C-alpha positions in Angstrom: 0.1 0.0 0.2 1.0 3.6 -0.8 0.0 6.9 0.9 -0.1 9.3 -1.8 -0.3 12.5 0.5 1.5 10.9 3.8 2.2 14.3 5.4 -2.0 14.0 6.3 -1.3 11.6 9.2 0.0 14.3 11.3 -3.6 14.6 11.8 -4.1 11.3 13.8 -1.9 13.8 16.7 -5.6 15.2 16.9 -7.0 11.7 18.9 -6.0 14.0 22.2 -8.9 16.1 21.8 -11.6 13.5 22.9 -9.5 11.6 25.7 -9.0 15.1 27.1 -12.7 15.5 26.9 -13.8 12.4 28.0 -11.4 12.5 31.6 -12.5 16.9 31.8 -16.4 14.9 31.4 -15.2 12.4 34.2 -14.6 14.4 36.6 -17.6 16.6 36.7 -20.0 15.2 39.7 -23.5 16.0 40.2 -24.8 16.0 43.8 -28.0 13.7 44.0 -29.7 14.0 47.1 -31.7 10.9 48.5 -33.5 10.3 51.3 -31.4 8.2 53.6 -28.0 10.5 52.6 -28.2 12.3 55.9 -28.1 9.1 57.8 -24.1 8.4 56.2 -21.2 9.4 58.0 -19.0 12.5 56.9 -16.4 10.1 55.6 -18.8 8.1 53.6 -20.0 11.2 51.5 -16.9 12.4 50.6 -16.4 11.8 46.4 -13.6 9.1 45.1 -10.2 10.6 44.0 -8.9 9.7 40.9 -9.6 9.9 37.1 -11.8 7.2 35.5 -13.0 7.1 31.8 -16.8 7.6 31.2 -18.5 6.6 28.2 -15.7 4.2 26.7 -17.4 2.8 23.7 -18.2 6.5 22.4 -14.1 7.4 23.5 -13.2 4.8 21.1 -15.8 5.6 18.5 -14.3 8.9 18.0 -10.8 8.1 18.2 -11.8 6.2 15.9 -13.8 8.4 13.3 -10.3 10.7 13.7 -7.8 8.3 12.6 -10.0 7.2 9.5 -10.6 11.0 8.7 -6.8 11.4 8.9 -6.1 7.8 6.9 -8.8 9.4 4.0 -6.7 12.4 3.6 -3.4 10.9 3.3 -5.2 8.9 0.2 -4.3 5.4 0.5 -3.3 3.6 -2.6 -3.5 0.1 -3.3 -1.4 -1.3 -6.7 -3.0 -4.7 -6.7 -6.6 -2.5 -7.2 -5.4 -1.3 -10.3 -6.0 -3.4 -13.7 -3.2 -3.8 -15.6 -2.8 -1.5 -18.5 -1.9 -3.3 -21.9 1.0 -0.6 -24.2 1.5 -0.6 -27.4 5.0 0.3 -28.8 5.4 3.9 -30.6 8.5 4.1 -33.0 9.9 7.6 -34.1 13.0 7.5 -36.6 14.9 10.0 -38.2 14.4 9.5 -42.1 18.3 9.6 -42.6 19.5 6.2 -45.2 22.7 5.0 -42.9 20.4 5.1 -40.1 17.5 3.5 -41.3 20.0 0.7 -43.1 21.3 0.0 -39.2 18.5 -0.7 -37.4 16.7 -2.1 -40.7 15.5 -5.5 -38.7 13.8 -4.0 -35.6 12.1 -1.4 -37.4 10.7 -4.1 -40.1 9.6 -6.1 -37.1 7.7 -3.4 -35.7 6.2 -2.4 -39.3 5.2 -6.2 -39.2 3.6 -6.6 -35.7 1.2 -3.7 -37.1 3.3 -0.8 -34.7 2.6 2.6 -35.1 5.9 3.7 -36.7 6.7 7.7 -38.2 9.4 9.7 -39.8 10.9 12.3 -37.4 9.9 14.8 -40.6 7.7 18.2 -41.1 4.5 16.5 -40.4 5.5 13.2 -38.4 4.6 10.6 -41.5 4.1 7.4 -41.2 6.6 5.1 -42.0 5.2 3.2 -45.5 8.0 2.1 -46.8 12.1 2.3 -45.9 13.2 3.7 -49.1 11.1 6.8 -47.8 14.4 8.1 -46.0 15.9 8.9 -49.2 12.8 11.3 -50.0 12.4 13.0 -46.4 14.2 15.8 -44.4 15.0 15.5 -40.8 12.9 17.8 -38.2 14.1 18.0 -35.0 11.5 20.3 -34.2 8.9 18.0 -34.3 10.2 16.1 -31.5 8.9 18.0 -28.3 5.3 18.2 -29.8 5.2 15.0 -30.5 5.5 13.8 -27.3 3.5 16.5 -25.6 0.5 16.1 -27.9 0.5 12.8 -29.6 2.2 10.5 -27.2 -0.1 8.5 -24.5 1.1 7.4 -20.9 0.3 3.9 -22.3 2.2 3.7 -25.1 6.0 2.5 -25.0 8.5 5.1 -27.4 11.3 3.6 -29.3 13.3 6.4 -31.0 15.9 6.1 -33.4 18.6 8.5 -34.2 22.0 9.8 -35.2 24.5 11.3 -32.0 23.8 14.6 -33.1 24.5 17.3 -30.8 21.6 19.3 -32.2 19.4 17.5 -29.8 21.0 19.1 -26.9 19.7 22.1 -28.1 16.4 21.6 -27.9 13.5 22.6 -25.2 13.5 20.2 -22.6 11.5 17.0 -24.1 9.0 15.5 -21.0 7.4 12.4 -22.6 4.4 10.9 -20.5 6.1 7.5 -20.5 9.6 6.3 -20.7 12.0 6.5 -23.6 13.9 3.4 -25.3 16.8 5.4 -27.7 18.8 3.5 -30.3 21.4 5.9 -31.3 23.6 5.4 -34.4 26.9 3.6 -33.3 28.1 5.5 -36.9 29.9 8.9 -37.5 27.5 11.6 -38.0 28.3 12.0 -42.2 30.1 14.9 -43.1 28.1 15.5 -46.3 25.2 18.0 -46.3 26.7 20.3 -44.0 25.8 24.2 -44.5 27.7 26.4 -46.4 28.7 29.6 -47.4 29.4 30.2 -51.0 32.8 31.9 -52.0 34.1 33.8 -54.7 36.2 31.7 -56.9 34.5 28.4 -56.2 35.2 28.7 -52.5 33.4 27.8 -49.7 33.1 28.6 -46.0 32.3 25.4 -43.9 32.8 23.9 -40.3 35.2 21.3 -41.1 36.3 18.6 -38.1 34.8 21.0 -35.4 36.2 24.3 -37.4 34.8 27.0 -39.6 37.3 27.3 -42.6 37.8 27.5 -46.3 37.4 24.8 -49.0 38.8 24.9 -52.4 35.9 22.4 -53.9 32.4 23.0 -53.5 30.3 20.3 -51.9 27.9 18.3 -54.3 25.3 17.8 -51.0 24.8 20.6 -48.5 22.9 23.4 -48.2 23.8 26.8 -49.7 23.0 29.0 -46.6 24.8 32.1 -48.6 26.1 33.8 -51.2 27.3 36.8 -52.3 28.9 39.9 -50.6 28.0 40.2 -47.0 26.3 43.8 -46.4 26.7 45.8 -43.2 25.7 49.4 -42.2 26.4 51.6 -39.5 23.9 53.9 -37.8 24.5 56.7 -35.3 28.5 55.8 -34.5 31.3 58.1 -34.1 34.0 58.3 -36.8 36.6 56.3 -34.4 33.8 53.4 -34.1 33.2 53.2 -37.7 37.0 52.8 -38.3 37.3 50.1 -35.8 33.9 48.3 -37.2 35.6 48.3 -40.7 38.9 47.1 -39.6 36.9 44.2 -38.1 35.6 43.4 -41.0 38.2 43.6 -43.2 40.4 41.1 -40.9 37.7 38.7 -41.2 38.2 39.4 -45.1 41.5 38.2 -44.8 41.0 35.2 -42.7 37.9 33.8 -43.8 37.3 35.4 -47.8 34.4 37.0 -47.2 33.4 40.2 -49.0 31.9 43.0 -47.2 30.3 45.6 -48.9 28.3 48.8 -47.4 24.3 48.9 -48.0 22.7 52.3 -48.8 21.3 54.2 -46.0 17.3 53.0 -47.4 17.8 49.2 -47.4 17.6 48.5 -43.6 15.6 44.9 -44.7 18.7 43.6 -47.0 21.5 44.7 -44.7 23.0 41.3 -43.0 24.9 43.3 -40.3 24.0 46.1 -38.5 25.9 48.6 -35.9 23.6 51.1 -33.6 22.7 52.3 -31.0 19.3 51.4 -30.8 17.3 48.2 -31.5 16.6 48.0 -35.3 13.2 46.7 -36.7 13.0 42.7 -37.1 15.1 42.5 -40.4 15.7 39.2 -42.5 16.8 35.7 -40.9 20.6 36.3 -41.8 20.8 39.5 -40.3 22.4 40.5 -37.2 22.3 43.6 -35.1 25.1 44.8 -33.0 23.6 47.6 -30.2 26.2 49.7 -28.3 25.9 51.6 -24.8 23.2 49.1 -23.9 22.3 46.4 -21.2 20.5 43.6 -20.5 19.8 40.6 -22.6 18.0 41.1 -25.7 15.0 39.3 -26.5 14.5 40.2 -30.3 16.4 37.5 -31.9 20.0 37.8 -33.8 20.5 41.3 -31.7 23.5 41.3 -29.3 23.8 44.3 -26.7 27.5 46.0 -26.3 27.4 47.5 -23.1 30.0 50.2 -24.2 31.2 52.4 -27.0 32.8 50.4 -29.8 36.4 52.4 -29.0 39.7 51.6 -27.6 39.1 53.3 -24.6 36.3 51.3 -23.3 35.8 48.4 -25.0 37.6 45.3 -24.0 36.7 43.0 -27.3 38.7 46.0 -29.5 41.0 46.2 -26.9 41.8 42.6 -26.8 41.4 42.0 -30.9 38.4 39.9 -30.2 35.6 41.9 -32.0 36.3 40.0 -35.4 35.8 36.6 -34.1 32.5 38.1 -31.8 31.0 39.5 -35.1 32.0 36.1 -37.1 30.4 34.1 -34.6 27.2 35.7 -34.3 26.5 36.0 -37.8 27.7 32.1 -38.7 25.4 31.5 -35.8 22.0 33.5 -37.4 22.7 31.3 -40.4 23.3 28.0 -38.2 26.9 27.5 -39.8 27.5 24.9 -36.8 29.5 22.4 -36.4 28.2 18.8 -36.6 29.2 18.1 -32.3 28.5 14.0 -31.9 27.2 13.0 -28.6 26.9 9.9 -26.6 23.6 7.8 -25.9 23.7 9.0 -21.9 23.8 12.5 -22.8 20.4 12.0 -25.0 19.1 10.3 -22.7 19.3 12.6 -20.2 17.6 15.6 -22.8 14.4 13.1 -21.8 12.3 13.9 -18.9 9.5 11.8 -17.6 6.4 13.2 -16.2 3.0 11.3 -16.4 0.4 13.5 -17.6 -2.6 14.0 -15.3 -4.8 11.6 -16.5 -1.8 8.4 -15.9 -1.4 10.1 -11.8 -2.4 8.0 -9.3 -5.4 8.6 -7.4 -6.6 6.9 -4.1 -8.4 3.8 -5.1 -9.4 2.5 -1.2 -11.7 6.2 -0.4 -14.6 4.9 -1.3 -14.6 2.1 1.2 -13.2 3.8 3.4 -15.4 6.7 3.3 -18.5 4.2 3.6 -16.8 3.1 6.7 -16.5 6.0 8.4 -20.2 7.0 7.4 -21.1 3.6 9.7 -18.8 4.9 12.5 -20.2 8.4 12.3 -24.0 7.1 12.8 -22.1 4.2 15.5 -21.0 7.3 17.6 -23.5 9.5 16.9 -26.1 6.5 18.1 -24.1 5.4 21.5 -24.4 9.3 22.4 -27.7 9.3 22.2 -28.3 6.8 24.4 -25.5 8.1 27.1 -27.3 11.6 26.3 -24.3 13.7 25.7 
């Protein structure tokens, strides 16, 4: 037996109240004169000393009522009274051909048993054929919604995925049931990584965890940016503009990116804005660096600098890290990130099991206990009526 609210058992201390009341009541004596009383000696007329319990049955009934009320409030739960729930299996699979081939046997077994099998893609399409993996695009953002809206507590979830560190960037993954992970033991393929096109058929991409230039244009992968990077300075002092342009020149020399100043009216087409006020939301590849501003930025791709962009006040400029800061924030906006490979244990830690409200335990003895309480209350009232108290 389990008690879902064991703290309520402290209410059993209230049994002291009826005991004290009965002890106090037993000390009260009512003189009842009778005819032959005058013939008794004075010693015989003295009341007996000491305490004794009066109406013992009534006292026991009242103690039992208090104990039973505290027990009911503690919500007793008896697992033997619960009906066993038949669980069903649900499978969620990354549409990655190498992963599907690695776990082909497990997936085919699930399909033969008629279990629910879905691709981790936009719309969570049901798996009809394993060849679909070459046609669909992975959508990791579908995973949190699937756990919250479509998965039930009587279902066992099996997830097949690659050890990609981008899963660690998802919000907390709360599942109503335990999750079984099938993590690929193969290295994450480097092909298909996003890249930026440079001049002379060169590209800028993440290779072996570092950003660098590549001489060959990849046959696979997503082109996330092409062309010169436009920038704009608003309300900056002359010395600040010199430091900004020097930083952009340093990035161009090391990474091969081309920067060009944008015209005044082309706000929506600017990729990097250096300003003293939060600009209107631009395109998804745009970042804004706002000087003389404190606190976290709510607007995406907006970064506050607490000082001016000069050597006297800015630590980034004194240390020569302003070019690194600009490049890092802009590549983040392009989602140009290294493919970090993580372990199965790291992936398991991002899942949290929390049953839905309908699956939480509820006291299953209360109906019988309330019926017993009703009989005790009726018995106590009957005994009190008989005793006249």
